[in-house]
C-alpha positions in Angstrom: 0.0 0.0 0.0 1.4 3.4 -1.0 2.4 5.6 1.9 0.4 8.8 2.6 2.0 12.2 2.4 1.2 13.6 5.8 1.6 17.2 7.0 1.7 18.1 10.6 1.1 21.8 11.3 2.6 22.7 14.7 5.7 21.4 16.5 4.4 21.2 20.1 3.9 18.1 22.1 0.7 17.1 20.2 2.2 17.8 16.8 5.5 15.9 17.5 3.5 13.0 18.9 1.5 12.8 15.7 4.6 13.1 13.5 6.5 10.3 15.4 3.4 8.1 15.2 2.9 8.6 11.5 6.7 8.2 10.7 7.0 5.1 12.8 4.2 3.6 10.6 6.2 4.3 7.5 4.6 7.4 6.1 6.6 10.4 4.9 5.9 13.4 7.3 6.5 17.1 6.9 6.2 19.2 10.1 5.6 22.9 9.9 6.4 25.0 13.0 5.8 28.8 13.0 8.4 29.6 15.6 12.2 28.8 15.7 11.8 26.2 18.5 10.1 22.9 19.1 7.7 22.5 22.0 4.8 24.9 21.6 3.4 26.0 25.0 5.8 23.5 26.8 9.3 24.4 25.7 12.7 25.5 26.9 13.3 29.2 27.4 16.8 30.6 26.9 17.5 33.5 29.3 20.5 35.0 31.1 21.0 34.8 34.9 21.8 37.8 37.1 25.5 37.7 36.0 24.7 37.5 32.3 25.4 33.8 31.9 23.1 31.8 29.6 20.5 29.7 31.4 17.6 27.6 30.1 14.3 27.8 32.0 10.9 26.8 30.7 8.1 28.9 29.4 6.1 27.5 32.3 6.8 24.9 35.0 5.2 21.5 34.1 5.2 18.1 35.7 4.1 14.7 34.6 2.7 11.8 36.7 3.2 8.1 36.5 -0.2 7.6 34.7 1.2 9.5 31.7 2.1 6.2 30.0 1.9 7.4 26.4 4.2 10.4 27.0 6.7 8.1 28.7 6.5 5.6 25.9 7.1 8.2 23.2 10.1 9.6 25.1 11.6 6.1 25.0 10.9 5.9 21.3 12.8 9.0 20.5 15.7 8.1 22.7 14.9 10.0 26.0 15.3 7.8 29.1 12.5 8.8 31.6 14.5 7.5 34.5 17.3 9.9 33.8 15.2 12.8 32.5 12.5 12.8 35.3 12.8 12.6 39.1 10.1 10.2 40.2 8.6 10.8 43.7 5.5 9.5 45.5 2.6 11.9 45.3 3.2 14.6 47.8 1.0 17.7 48.5 2.9 18.7 51.6 3.3 22.3 52.7 6.4 23.9 54.1 5.1 23.3 57.7 4.9 19.5 56.9 1.1 19.3 56.8 -0.8 17.9 53.9 -1.2 14.6 52.1 1.7 12.4 51.0 1.4 8.9 49.7 4.0 6.3 50.8 5.5 3.9 48.3 3.3 0.8 48.0 0.6 -1.0 46.1 -2.6 0.7 44.9 -4.9 1.5 46.7 -3.1 0.8 50.0 -0.8 3.8 49.4 -3.8 6.1 49.2 -5.3 4.6 52.4 -2.1 5.0 54.3 -1.6 8.5 53.1 -5.0 9.6 54.3 -4.7 7.9 57.7 -1.2 9.3 58.3 -1.7 12.9 56.9 -0.1 15.2 59.5 -2.3 18.2 60.5 -5.5 16.4 59.6 -8.1 15.5 62.2 -10.0 12.2 62.1 -13.0 14.1 60.7 -10.8 15.2 57.8 -9.6 11.7 57.1 -13.0 10.1 57.4 -14.6 12.7 55.1 -12.0 11.9 52.3 -12.3 8.1 52.8 -16.1 8.3 52.5 -15.8 10.6 49.4 -13.2 8.2 47.8 -15.5 5.2 48.4 -18.4 7.1 46.9 -16.5 8.1 43.8 -15.2 4.5 43.3 -18.7 3.1 43.8 -19.9 5.4 41.1 -17.1 4.2 38.8 -15.6 7.7 38.9 -18.6 9.1 37.0 -20.9 12.0 37.7 -23.6 14.0 35.9 -22.1 16.2 33.1 -23.2 19.4 34.9 -21.5 18.5 38.1 -18.6 20.8 39.2 -15.7 19.7 41.4 -17.2 21.7 44.3 -20.5 19.8 43.8 -18.5 16.5 43.8 -16.8 17.4 47.0 -19.8 18.2 49.1 -19.2 16.8 52.6 -15.4 17.1 52.6 -14.1 19.2 55.5 -12.5 22.6 54.8 -9.1 21.2 55.6 -9.3 18.6 52.9 -10.7 21.1 50.4 -8.1 23.7 51.1 -5.0 21.5 51.4 -5.8 18.8 48.8 -8.8 19.3 46.5 -8.3 23.0 45.6 -4.5 22.6 44.7 -5.2 19.4 42.9 -8.0 20.8 40.9 -6.3 24.0 39.9 -3.0 22.2 39.0 -4.8 19.5 36.9 -7.6 21.5 35.3 -6.3 25.0 35.8 -9.9 26.0 36.7 -11.3 26.9 40.2 -13.2 24.0 41.7 -16.4 26.0 41.7 -16.2 26.2 37.9 -14.3 23.0 37.1 -15.7 19.9 35.5 -16.4 17.1 38.0 -16.3 14.5 35.2 -12.8 15.4 34.0 -11.5 15.7 37.6 -12.7 12.2 38.4 -11.0 10.9 35.2 -7.7 12.3 36.4 -8.2 10.9 39.9 -9.1 7.5 38.6 -6.0 7.2 36.3 -3.7 8.7 38.9 -4.8 7.0 42.1 -6.1 3.6 40.7 -4.0 3.3 37.5 -1.6 0.8 38.9 1.8 0.8 40.6 3.4 4.2 40.4 0.5 5.9 38.5 0.2 8.6 41.1 3.9 9.3 41.3 5.1 12.8 40.5 7.6 13.0 37.6 9.6 16.2 37.8 11.7 17.2 34.8 15.4 17.3 35.3 15.9 19.0 31.9 14.1 21.7 30.0 10.8 20.8 28.4 12.1 21.0 24.8 14.8 18.5 25.5 12.4 16.3 27.4 10.5 15.3 24.2 9.9 17.6 21.3 13.6 18.4 20.4 14.5 14.7 20.7 11.5 13.9 18.5 12.7 16.4 15.9 16.1 14.7 15.7 14.5 11.2 15.6 12.3 12.4 12.7 15.2 13.9 10.8 17.2 10.7 11.1 14.3 8.9 9.4 14.0 11.3 6.5 11.1 13.5 7.6 11.0 17.1 6.6 11.0 19.6 9.5 10.4 23.3 8.8 11.0 25.7 11.7 10.0 29.3 11.2 7.3 28.3 8.6 3.8 29.6 9.3 1.0 28.0 7.3 -1.3 30.8 6.3 -3.6 29.1 3.7 -5.3 25.8 3.5 -7.6 24.5 0.8 -9.1 21.2 -0.4 -8.8 20.4 -4.1 -9.9 17.7 -6.5 -7.9 16.9 -9.6 -8.2 13.9 -11.9 -10.4 12.1 -9.4 -8.0 12.7 -6.5 -8.6 14.8 -3.4 -5.7 16.6 -1.8 -5.0 19.2 0.8 -3.1 22.3 -0.2 -1.0 24.0 2.5 0.3 27.3 1.0 0.3 25.5 -2.4 1.9 22.3 -1.4 -0.2 19.1 -1.7 -0.7 16.4 0.9 -2.9 13.4 1.3 -3.7 14.1 4.9 -3.2 16.9 7.3 -2.9 16.9 11.1 -3.5 20.4 12.5 -1.6 20.7 15.8 -1.5 24.4 16.7 -3.1 26.2 19.6 -6.8 27.0 19.1 -6.2 30.7 18.2 -4.0 30.1 15.1 -6.1 27.0 14.2 -9.3 28.9 14.1 -7.8 31.8 12.3 -6.4 29.7 9.4 -9.2 27.1 9.1 -11.8 29.9 9.4 -10.5 31.4 6.2 -10.2 28.1 4.3 -11.3 27.8 0.7 -12.4 25.0 -1.5 -14.7 21.9 -1.4 -14.8 21.4 2.4 -14.5 25.0 3.5 -17.9 25.0 5.4 -16.8 22.1 7.6 -13.5 23.9 8.4 -15.3 27.2 9.2 -17.7 25.4 11.6 -14.8 23.7 13.4 -13.0 27.1 13.6 -16.0 28.7 15.3 -16.1 26.1 18.0 -12.3 26.4 18.6 -12.6 30.2 18.8 -15.4 30.0 21.4 -13.2 28.3 24.0 -12.5 30.3 27.1 -8.9 30.3 28.3 -7.1 30.4 31.6 -3.6 31.9 32.3 -0.7 30.2 34.1 2.2 32.3 35.5 5.6 31.0 36.5 7.8 33.4 38.5 11.4 32.3 38.6 13.2 33.6 41.8 16.8 33.4 42.8 17.2 32.7 46.5 21.0 32.8 46.9 22.2 29.2 47.4 19.2 28.2 49.5 17.6 24.7 49.2 14.0 23.8 50.0 13.3 20.6 52.0 11.8 18.9 48.9 11.9 19.5 45.2 8.3 20.5 45.2 6.2 22.1 47.9 2.5 23.1 48.0 1.8 26.7 49.0 -1.2 28.1 50.8 -2.8 30.4 48.2 -5.5 33.0 48.4 -5.9 36.8 48.1 -2.4 38.2 48.0 -0.8 34.8 47.7 -1.3 33.7 44.1 1.1 30.7 43.8 -0.1 27.2 44.6 3.3 25.4 44.2 7.0 26.1 44.3 9.7 24.0 42.7 13.4 23.9 43.7 15.0 23.9 40.3 18.4 23.6 42.0 17.4 20.1 43.1 16.3 19.3 39.6 19.5 19.9 37.7 19.4 23.7 37.7 21.4 26.4 39.4 21.4 26.3 43.2 18.7 28.5 44.8 16.6 28.9 41.7 12.9 28.6 42.6 9.9 28.4 40.3 6.6 29.6 41.7 3.5 28.5 39.8 0.2 30.5 39.9 -2.5 28.6 37.9 -5.6 30.5 36.8 -3.7 33.7 37.3 -5.4 37.0 36.7 -2.9 39.4 38.3 -0.9 42.0 36.4 2.8 41.0 36.1 4.2 43.5 38.6 1.6 42.8 41.2 2.0 39.1 40.7 5.8 39.3 41.3 5.5 41.4 44.4 2.8 39.1 45.9 4.9 36.0 45.1 7.9 37.4 46.9 5.8 38.3 49.9 4.3 34.8 49.9 7.7 33.2 49.7 9.1 35.2 52.6 6.0 34.4 54.7 5.7 30.6 53.9 9.3 29.6 53.3 11.0 31.7 56.0 12.7 28.8 57.8 14.6 27.8 54.6 15.2 31.2 53.2 16.6 32.4 56.5 16.3 36.1 55.5 17.9 35.6 52.1 17.0 38.4 49.7 14.9 37.2 46.8 15.4 38.5 43.2 13.0 37.8 40.4 14.9 36.4 37.5 12.1 35.9 35.0 8.3 35.9 35.0 6.5 33.9 32.3 2.8 34.5 31.8 0.9 32.3 29.4 -2.4 34.2 29.1 -4.0 31.4 27.0 -2.2 28.5 28.6 -5.2 26.2 28.9 -8.9 26.1 28.1 -11.3 26.6 31.0 -12.3 23.0 31.9 -16.0 23.6 32.8 -18.9 21.2 33.1 -20.5 20.1 29.8 -17.8 21.9 27.7 -18.1 21.1 24.0 -14.5 20.9 22.8 -13.6 20.9 19.1 -13.7 17.5 17.5 -10.6 15.6 16.3 -12.1 14.9 12.8 -12.4 18.2 11.0 -13.1 17.0 7.5 -12.2 14.1 5.3 -8.4 13.9 5.4 -8.0 16.7 8.0 -7.6 16.0 11.7 -7.0 18.3 14.6 -5.0 17.5 17.8 -4.0 19.3 20.9 -4.7 19.4 24.6 -7.9 21.4 23.9 -9.4 18.9 21.3 -12.1 16.6 22.3 -10.9 14.0 24.8 -11.1 12.7 28.3 -8.1 14.6 29.8 -7.8 18.3 30.7 -5.1 20.5 29.2 -2.1 18.4 30.1 1.0 17.1 28.4 -0.5 13.6 28.3 -3.7 15.0 26.9 -1.7 16.7 24.1 0.3 13.5 23.4 -2.7 11.2 23.3 -4.5 13.6 21.0 -1.6 13.7 18.6 -1.2 10.0 18.5 -4.9 9.4 18.0 -5.0 12.0 15.1 -2.1 10.3 13.4 -3.6 6.9 13.7 -6.9 8.2 12.2 -5.0 9.7 9.3 -3.1 6.5 8.7 -6.3 4.4 8.7 -8.0 6.9 6.3 -9.6 4.8 3.6 -7.8 5.4 0.3 -11.2 6.1 -1.2 -11.5 9.2 0.9 -8.6 10.7 -1.0 -10.5 10.0 -4.3 -13.8 10.9 -5.7 
């Protein structure tokens, strides 16, 4: 069977997952990326430290969990060793004062049970409320009505459990406040993480920048197998044409049998919304749905704290008015310079200057024993204003199938996961597999 000429538009995690999947199946792939770097919204960020030396951060602090099996498998495919590239730790939502939930190493679900029973700072009423809720969610097979929010789902949990576990989990996984977040999606994440098998709930903290973690390695893997990779090439025009009984997709005049569109929703809706040709109405309808998505911001404030070290690579923070960050990461314990801390504020709405000032105050207040009066300097602040879609109940996400021969992928495309790296990877793999299985008759009249 003759291989298909497949174009992938977008070199982020979804696009590179699609390209690797298609190339692995023996199809010639061309990847178009508008910027000069692979990774999309999860990429390395070259900067200079306070003394002017080059330093690579990330355009936002990301983590993976053990349940992200497709992401880990693709890393291995392109030559990245997860054991070396990621620090694996049992799930830990501990605060600087030692309170909060932490799971011990052990079999599922005994690790969760032990973590709940031994959580420091929790009363028996707190533990009992979470045990009852967990049993109720499992009895319902981790399903709930489509209109249910995370807040609805957690009725009966004590304020301590809500504030120290559910709220930070919800905003980190769905990047949406629990009063507005989808209970269905939250339960899916909990099921895969807590009951997905040995190590599924483990935190996987990158020891390298996000480009090197997968997309840059994927690009080299694709080059070695003859794929065409075009950085700095923005596709501005798409059309479907029929000639001599054959249907093809034209990307800025170049013909392909199938296209996987893997950009963020904004660029996708802009280009597809202006499409011409036979299937333009279908593309316009898809573009309208993508453009209707509501977005949430994520801010990462990188702070230099001398040579100080935190007690763990990742700590939960008590967030609220005037304290925007939910987590802090010690990048010095993850292969970066000593004393480099990354504060993450999900669903952030503050102006940059206000955000930085509040994060510094929050750090001095909550990390005082480890900072020991050390002056803090903001090294870099990255604000992704359209980092994720608002994961609300009953949300209609754009479909993967756009038209015959054209598929879309990305963390915002229809699927069971919220806007996560694993969601992007799974979406890319699924779109490529659909393109590969496309009946040859679909490319002909």
